[in-house]
N, C-alpha and C positions, 0 to 999 in steps of 0.2 A: 835721794833717789836717783838724781841725774848722775852722780858720781858712780854709784853702783851699776847703773845701766851702761855707762861708758866703759867701766871695767869689764863687764860681760861682753860688750861688743868688741873689745880688744881680744878677748879669748875666743870668741866665736864670730869671725868676720861675716858680713852680710853681702847681699848683692850690691848694696850701696858702698862698695869697698873704696870708691874714690873719695868718699867723705870721711874725714877723720872721726873716730869713735866719739870724741868729746863733742864735736859739732852735731853728729847724728843724735846723740843722747839729748842734747839741748833741743833739737828740732822735735824729737818724740815727746819730751815732757811738755813742750809748748803746745803741741797738738792735743795732748791729753787735757790740758787746761781748757783749750777751745772746745773740745768735745763736751765737756761738762756744761758749757754755756749753751750749746745748740741741741744737745740730746733732749728729747721729750720725755724720756723715761729711763730708768736704770737698765732696762733690757736693751734699749737702743744704745746706751752708752757702752755696755758690754760688747755689743756687736761691733761698734765702731772701733773699740780698742782691739778686739780680735782681728778685725780687718787690717788695721794698721800694723799689728805685729806680723801678720801674714805677709804684708807687703815688704816689711823690713827684712824678714827672714827668708824671703824668696831667693832661691838659688844656692842655698847652703848645701 
């Protein structure tokens, strides 16, 4: 998943353009694992993921 995400981030640069796509993908997948630990429900997990994606894609 991380490799696919890095490839997508190369094709579609984000507001975090100072961070190489490979590192950004690593940060995102790490955050997703952490979200699974702290989310109290699948609904909360979905909202956290949506918020993260919104942050990453800001400024496109």
